[in-house]
N, C-alpha and C positions, 0 to 999 in steps of 0.2 A: 375772221365770222362774217358770216351775212346779217346784216343789221334787221332788226324785228321790221314784220309789216306793220304796213301803220293799221293804227283799229277802223275794221270800218263803222262808215257811217251809219247807216242802217240796216234790218234786216228787208230784202225784199223776196216775197213768196214768189215762184212760177208757178201758173199751176194749167189747165189745160187737161182735154180727154187724151187717150192712145195714140201712137200716131202723127200726132200733132205736130212735131216738132219740136218738143219741150225741150227737150232731153241735147238735140244739136245746137239750140240755141245757147243751152245750160254748155256745153263744152265750150264753144266758139267764145263767147263771155268769161268763161272763167282763164281758157285759155288750157282745156283740160286737166285740172291740178285739181279737182273736185274730192273731196273726201267723203268716203261710203260709212256709215256708222248701221246700229240701230237706234231705233227710238223706244226711248226707256218703257218696259210691261211689255211688247210685242217684239215679231218678229219682222215687221217691215223696215227697209231700210229707210238709214236718213244721208242725200245725199248735201252737199254743204259746199260754199264755193265761197272767194272773194273776185269780184270783177272790178277790173282797172277802171275808171271812171274820168273824162276829164275836170270835175267837181269832188273826187275822190273816190274811195275806193269805197263799194257797198258788200255786202256779202248777201248772197243769194242762197236759196233752199228751195232742192227741185221736189216740188212735190208728188206723189204718186201720180200717177193717169185716174183720172175720171169723167165720167157721166155727167155726172151732178153730185150734188150735195148730201142726199139723200143716199146714203152709202148703202152697200149691198155685201161688201168684201172688206176683206181688213184691212186693205191696203187702201182702199176709199173711204174706209172709216178716218185713219191717220191722216189724210189730205185734209176732211172736214175739219176735225180736231185742231189741225193748228193754223187752218185759217181763221179759226174762231176763239184760238186763244185758248182751247179746252184741253191743249194734251199737255200732259207731266214731263217738269224741266223743259218747256219752250214757252218763250213769250209768245203772244202776237206779233204778226207779222209787221213792220211800219207804215209798208206800201204791198201791194199786187199785181203781178203781170199776170193778166190772161191772155195764154198766146191756144192763138185757133186757126184751123186749116183755113183758105180762104176760099177753097172749093169745093168745102162744106159748109157754109156758114150757116146756111140755114137750119146744120142740126149744131151748132152750136149757140147761136143766139138764144134757145132758151136756157141754157148753162151758163151765159155769160149774165143776163139776167141775174139768175141765181144771186150770183159771186158779187155783182155790182151791189146786189140787198144786202151783202152782207158791211157796209158802210166801210168800208176801207180806200184811201188813195190808189185809184187803179191807173191802169194803161190797158190799152188793147195790142196784142201783137197777132199781125196776122201774118200770115208764113206760106209759103207756096204760094205767093203769089207770080214766080212766072209760069208756074204751072196752069196758074187762072187762065193768064193772059192765052198761054198757046194751045189751052182747048174753046176758045173765042170767048172767055167771059172777062166782066168788065164790073169794078168795084166803084164807086165816088167816094172815095177816103175821106174829102172834107168834108161830103154831105152827113157821113157816117159820124163824123168828130162831130158836128153841130146837132146830130142829135142825140146822141149819149152824154155829149157833154166832157170830154173825158182827151186825152192822147191816143192817136193810133196809129203805131207805127206798121208801114209794110216790110215786110223782110225777107230773103232768102237765107236761111241761114247757112244750108252745104254751103252757099258760091259768096257767103262775105258779105252779100246787098244788103243794107240798111242797117248790118252789126252796128256800125258805128254811129249812126243818129241814136239806135236804141241803148248801145252805152250810153250817149247825151243825155240821152231821158231819164234814165236809172238814175242818175247823177243829181238830176234836177228831180229827185222824187216827192222833194219837200211842196213841190209847184202843182203837181197833180192835184186835179180836184177831184168829184164826187160826182157819182152819174146826174143828171141835169133830172129827167125824169125817167122812173122807174113804173114799173109795170106793179100792179096788185099785186100781192101773195097769190101763190095758187095755181097749180100748171095749167089749167085752161088760161090764163089771164098771163102769164108768158107766152105762152104758146101763141096767142093774139097778138100780143105786141111783137113779137118777135116777125112774123108774118106781115105786119104793119112796116115794120121796120125797115124789111128786106123790100118789102116795094118801094120804096123812097130812094135808094142806096145801088137797086142795081140797075144798070145802062144796058148788059148786056150778060144775055144767060148764058149758063157753061154749054155746048153743043156735047148729045153724049157721044161717047166716043164707040165707035165699030168692033177695034181692036177688042175694047174692055168688054161688050156684049158676046162676041165671036167666043173669045178665052173663056168668061163664065160661063156660057151654056156648054161647053163642055167636061172643062173644069167642076162647077158647082150640080151638073148632072150626076143624079143616083146611081146609074150603072160607071160612065165612062168617067167622071169625077174618080171614081171610088179606084177604076184602074190606073189612071193617070199615076193618081198618090200614089198605089201600089208600085208602080214603073219608079215611081222617082225615089222612095224609099229603096229599092234595091240600089239604081245607082249611087243614091245618095252614102251607102256601106260598101258599095264598091269602091265608091272614091275615097272613102275615109284609108279603106285599109292599102290601097294600090299608090296613092297619093303621099301617105304618113310614112310609109315603108322606109324610102331612104332616109328622111333624116333620123330615125326610129333607130334604123342601123347606124348611123352615121354619131348616136348619142350613145349608145350603148357601146361602142367601137371607145367612144371617148371617156365614156366610162370607167371598161377595162385596163385601159391604156393607160388613167391616173392612179385606178387599185395596181397594175402592175409598178408602174413606176416608185410608186410611194415602197414596197415590196423592194424594190429593188435598191430604193437609196438608202431606208433605215435602215436601222440594226434589227436581226430579227427577234422577236419575241412578243410579247402580249400586244404592247403600245402599238406596234406597225399590224398584229393581225384584227386588233379593233377599228383601227381607222381604215386600213383597205377592207376589211372584208366586213366588218359591223357598220362603220358609216357610208364609206365610199360606194359600198356596191348596194348598201341599206336602202340612202336615198336614190341610188342611181335606180331602182325599180322603178320609182316613181317618175324621176325626170325623162326616161324613158319614154314615156305614154304621153308626153305633154304635146306631141305631134298631133299625136291621134285629138287629145283632148280639144286642142286650139282648131285643128279642122273642124270640128263637128259644129264646135260652135259658130265659128266662122261661117260656115253653110247653113247651120238655123237661124241665127241671126238677118242673113242675106238674104232668105226667104220671106225671111219674117219681114224685113225693111221693104221689100221689090211688092210685097200686099200677097204673096200665096201662102204666109204660113194661116192667114185667118180664113182663108177656100179652105185651106187642108181639115182644120178645124170643125170646118160648117160639114164639111163630108162626114168625118169620123163620129158626129154629135149620132148619127141614127146608130153608129155601130156602140158607142159608149153610152145611151140610153141603155140598150136591149140589156146592159149590165146593171145599168142603175145610176149611171154616172152623165157627165155632159163633159160636151167636146172642151172645155179649158181644160180637163184633167187630162185630155190626148196631150195637150203640149207640153203638161209635165212629165208623162210618161215615155215619150220621145226623147228629152231632157236626158233622163236616165241613162238611153244607152251610151252615154259619154261615160257618165259614173253617177250612181244614183242620189247624191250629194247636192249637185244643181236639181237635179229632178225635185229633190222633193224638195229645195229651197222655191221653185217656180209656182208650188200649190198654191201660194199666199195670194195669187188671186182668183183662185177658187171662192166663190160664194159662199157657199155652204159646207158651216163648217165638218156636217158628215161625211160629204163628201171629199172634204181637203184631205181628212181623218183615214177616209177608206183608201183614198191616192197615194196620202203619206206609209201607208201601210203596204201597200203592194209595189211601188214604186223599184222597191233593191231587186225583183224577179226579172225586171226586164236586165236585157245582158248588157253590160260595162264593161267597157276595153279593159277591166283589168282578169275579166274571165280568159280574154283571147289567149294571152299565153299556156295557157292550162288546157285550150281546147286544141290550139296548133300545134302541141308538145303529143298531145296523146293521139288524135286525130293520123299526123303524119306515123306517129310511130303504130299504130292496128289496125288502121281503117287504111286498107291496098286504093292506088292509085287510077280505081279502075273507070275506063270513062264510060258513063252513062247519056249523054246525048252530047253530041259536037264536042264542045270546047270544056262540060260540063260534065266533072269526075264524081267517084262518090265520097269524096274526101270533102267537095263542098257541099255533094248533099247534106252529107252529115252536120257540116259545119253550121249549114241556114235551117235545119231541124234543130238544133239547139239553140237560134235565137227567137226560131218559130215556138219553139217548148216555154221558152220564156216568156213572150209574151203573151201567150195562150192560159199561160198558169196565170197572170199579172190579172187579164179579164175575168176567171173565174173567180179566184178568191176577193174580188172588187164584186162581181155576182152573188157571191156567197156572203160576204160582210154590210151588203146592202140591201139582200132580205132579211138579216138574219140580227144581228151586235150592232148592228148599223141604219139599220129598220128607217126610211124616211124617204119623203115623194122626192122625186128629183127636181130641181128649179129649171124653170125654164131657162134657152141657151140664148142670151142676143147679143151680139157684135156689131162693131159697123165694119163692113168690107172696106180697107182705103184699097183708093186707085192704085194700079199699077205703077211704079216707078222704078227709075234705077238709083238701088241706095246710097248713101256717101260710105265710100269705102275707108275713109279717117274715124269715122264714126262707128262702125262694126268692129276695127283693128283694134281702137280702145277699150270696146267691150269685149271681146276676145284677149286682150289683154289683163281688165280683171278681171275674169274669168280662170283664167292661170294663175293669177295672185291668190287668187281664193282656193283656187284647189292646193296649191301648194303649202297655202298656210293651214289650212286644216290637214289634207291627208298625210304634209310632208313628215310635218311633226310627228304626228303617231306614227307614220313608218320607220323613221328615224328612230324613235325610242323602241320602238318592238323590234328591229333591226337589231339595236344593240345589247336588248335583255338576249332574243334569240343565241346572237355572238355568246355570252356569259354562258347560257345553257347547255349549248355544242360544246366550250371549251374546258368547263369545270365539271365537278373536281378532275385535276390536272393527273395525266397517269405517264409514272415513270417510263424514258424511252429505254425500251432491250435494245443491246447492241444485236440479238437476233431479228430482228424485227427493220424493215424497210420503213421510210417516211411514210409508203402509203398504206403498210398493212401497220403502224403506228397512227394514224390517223382512223383508219379504223376501232383500233380499241381504244383511242381516246372517246370517238361517237359512243361507242356503245356503252361504254361506262359514265357518263355525261348526265345532267343537272335531264339534258333534256329524253334522253333513251329512257329514263326514270317514268316520264311524262311520257312520253311515249308505249312502253310494255304498261302503262297503268291504266291505258287508253283502247289497248288490243283487244279486250274480251266485247266490248263495243261498237269496233267494227272486224273484229272478225267473221261476221254472216257474209259480210263481201269479199273476205282473203281478203284482207289490206294487214299487213302488216304491221308493228311497232314503229317501222320506220315512216314509211305512209302516215304513221299515225304525227308524228312530228311533224312532219310537212303539213300535215291539216291544221296544228296546231300555230303553224307560222304563220298559214292562209287566213287566221281569225285577223290580221292584224292587216293583212293585205291582198287579197286571193293570187297575184302576182309574185307572191314571196315562197310559193309551193317551189317554184322551177328552183328557184338558188336554192332554199331547203334541202330539197332533193339531193341537187349534186353536195350539201357536204355529207348531208348523212348517208348515201351511197358512197365517200371518199371518192368522187371518182373527179381527175383534173380536168382540166380546160374549162374552156370559157363557157359560162350555165346560158349564154345566148344559144350558142350551138345545140339544137334541137337533137337533132341526129343523132350525137355523140352520148348524148343523156337516155338518147330512145335505148341505142344500142345496150346500155346498164339496167336500164328497165324491163329488156326483154331475153337477158341471159342470165339463165341457171346458174341457181347456188349453189356453191360449191360444197355448200354441207347438206341444204335439202334437196336438192338437184331440182327446184322451181324455180320460174323466173318472179322479179317481185312484183308484176303486174301481169294477168294474161288479159286473153281479149274480153272476159268475162268482169275481171274487177277494174280494167281498166274504160269499160263502158258505164258501170258503176258510178265511177271514179266521175264520170263528165256529167251523168246525171246529177250526183250530188254537188255538183258546182252549180248544175244549172239554176236551185233551187234554194242554196242554203245561204243564210244571211254571213257571209261573212269578210265583213270590213269593222273595224271601231268606228272611225271615220261616221260611217254610215247609223249605227246606232249610236251614237252621242246626236247626230242631227235631228234624228228623229227624236229620242227624247225633249230638243231642244223648241222644236218646234210643235211639238204637241204639250208643252211645257209639260213635262210628266215622265218620266222612268218608267212607269207601265207601260204604255205601248210600246216604248224600247224590248224592254223585256218582252213583253208581248209576241210581238214579231223576234225575234231574234228564236224563241223557242217555237211557232208555229213554223217558220220556215225551215230550221233546218230540225224540227223532227220530218216534217214531211221529204225533205231531204233524204234522211233517214230510209225511211222508209221505201219510198221511190228507186236511192239505189239499191236497196236491199231485192224487190219487185227484178229491177233490171238483170242485177246479177242472176236470178235463179230464171231468169227468159235467155241469157246469153250463155250459162251454164248448161 
């Protein structure tokens, strides 16, 4: 049995501005074993971990990044309340370690003064000191210690330089003093104090990076910056689809192999069917998309850490301002391309409650990865691979159009909400442009792993439950097997007599205007658990025998005329209507639950479900009329 961990000697808060290297240090000190939860009453992540020191372990609290103790967003407010001992269920820290980027110390000193005025035992940790030296800068650390009267520790977190010294200081936190001389309270006094202190400690000024100037002249340009951004986005998604495909195919094959093996070794019956079809294939529908999710987050975190994401938000601020939102909303919408759940969670950094709510309500319109199997199935089946230009085919054009349609609809509804239901002034958008740097790959890998676990925990459990429920609805009530029927015919009879068929037929009047029958209705019902479930659902309801990942095989079933009606299950018009429906409909239980949690109200979750599904039905009907 593992012995219990020794009780930490104290709680020490890590506080600093975004991009200061705070989280990298937290991971280095705790061995990347921090625990993530939520603070009581809010949805801001609470990250705590235990750091071993030569003098005994200490508990570290990684506070959300903030530029000031005058908070304007929810996560900044949490940092301030924890520091002041005003957070419900949280005692005031015994000490605080201020994390500051040595290359931007002039911007950090006023904030450092604010923290020093909190009256806690304090030390200052200077990160990026190697980058400071490489750019020709030099700070007199000894003079800074004398002026502040507190411990100052230079570190390079991603290389481990100075981490042992910091660990030793954390263990001796009870010997930390408080600042010797504090500026008078007030913004002007703090900035004057910072300027005077900077003059005393600066030995060499940073030389301006010519590379940074050249890159920013392009990446921040109103025209070229936008073109570069959209080029990056195009390559971004192409990389996600291309690079993730082999891993997705391998996982899909693995899921099918496990399901087939269970069927082969277990006795036939409802238990085997439930395990193989309901659980393995149901959970597999989520597992298959992990490579895409992981790759998307890896690219987002990479661009964020290297300094480009902040510049992209700056470029997009003009477009976001036109619809009534600000640049921070762009980050949340971009995150929604993998899954709306992390995109909605990313809205926590948006200061304006109205902007945040508007972004939450439109984030599900961004085309998430769960829509891709549906798009791939219907486009491959009904859209010819006609060459449009060079290597670009009509199928690729239609796929890109669906992605653009989702993004444009999100901006359109955001503009409607901000000019009506959520009318209010747009807050000015400010952010610090971090220097370009090569990020820590270990830190990115850790962040990606946390996102994957969150995705599996939130989405996987829902899909597991819904897949089991769908299996039950498709397999009951049981129909006696007639000797005159082969197994495929009996399976069709079973499905047509099932509870799921009854539900599909009850829905049929609502979907008949798009020429969808009750079998498509069952697929739609299943897809509200998770969009990609419709593919495996259609495989079952059409009694198609084969690999559910074999899109061409299922496509043949969808275009084959019915033996009774003489019509195929889907025509070009009804297939295009189904594509448009999936662009707009809110078919994700996890997203609905997260909207309710993030807005602290089921009212907004139900509103999002109703307006998006209603709009999806209307546009699908119009699309059907156009193509019919």
